[in-house]
C-alpha positions, 0 to 999 in steps of 0.5 A: 152048482147047477148049470142051466142050458136055455134058449131065448127068443127075441120076445124075451121067453126063456126055456131050460134045454138042461140042467146039469150038476156041475160046470158047463159053459159057453154055448155055440148053435150048430146049424144041423141043431145041436149045440157046443159047450164045454166043462173040465177043459173039454168040449160036448154036443148037446143034441136038442132033441135029446140033451145029454153031454156027447163028448167031443174028441179033441186028442191031446186038447184037454184044457179048452176054455170056454172061447170056442165056436164052429166054422161057418159051413159047420165042418170044423171047430175053434178051439182056446186050449193050453195043454201043450202052451203054458197059456191059450192057443187057438187050433182047427178041429174037425167037427166030428173031433180028431187031431187038432191042427194049431193057427196061432204061434204066440200065445196068449190067443183066445178065439172069438169070431170067424169071418162070414167067408170062411177065410179069417179069424179074428181073436184076442191076445196078448203079446209082449206088454201083455196088453189084451189087443185084437187080432186077425189070422187070414187061415190060408197065410197063417198071417196075424193083423193087428188091427187096432189099438189104443185101450187098456183091454179088448175081448169078445170080437164077433164079426157082422153077418156082411162081414165088414165089422168087428164088433167087440168091447173094449176098456179105456179109462175104466169103463168098458164099451162095445166097440166095431171097427172095420177090418183094416182098422179105419172107422172105429167106433162107441157103439155104446154109451152108458154106466154099464159094464158091457162085454161079448156083442154077438151081431144075429145072422140076419143083422138085425141085432147084438146081443151082448151082456151088461154088467153092473156099474164098476164091475171089474173084468167079466166076473162069473157069479153075478146077476147081470143082464142079456140085452139086445140093440140094433145092428146100426146101433141105438139104444138097447133093451134088456132081454133077460136076467140072468145069475151068471157072467163069465160062461154065459155068452163068451161066444157066438150062441146065435141059431141060424134063423135069427129068432132065437140064441142060447145061454148059460145061467147058474143056481148055486 
């Protein structure tokens, strides 16, 4: 398989940053002009002006999955790794690399968003009954809070740029829609209402759009190797539009991927 690391602008123009003869996933965009991806349990920088895989030292954490990201000030990484736990655990690491600091005491936990003020993480986790639910954690007190319940499965949470909403995809009665909720779990609102299987909402930094991935009707979970659509919808809600058709799915836009100027985003597509 060939992995293509791509950039798309708001007009739907796609450019290929790098082709890799292997599997890499889930680009983040650092404000200093490079991307971060994962592959084979490790993380890599990819400079836009010199696109090669540059390994990031994460010490003992060598089983990283594609749920990783960058702090709002650009100084820290957050990773989800199971090297020292049976299931995924969340850690922070200096942006230049180094020894991870464990954040979540309970596993499995999969990171997805960092609050704009840098104080809180939003993630999903499975606890006693193994239902995957939506949680936040204050980084100072390390207090985990269940944000909302009542879904068969949730995933992909990300903050709005004003820090007032958490967007996520939630499954109820076999259908997966995008939702948003206040930080305290109030004002839960469904934001899509169609037959597609909608995952991984990412609000743009300027507060104008939400990027998400739409699987074909009746897709189960968030598999790889399908023809999927990348879609944009207004942040306030409204009809979405397709911006790119991609062979991918899992690994394409699992984590925040917007450029800081909100005019472009990074994504992965694959060539079988």
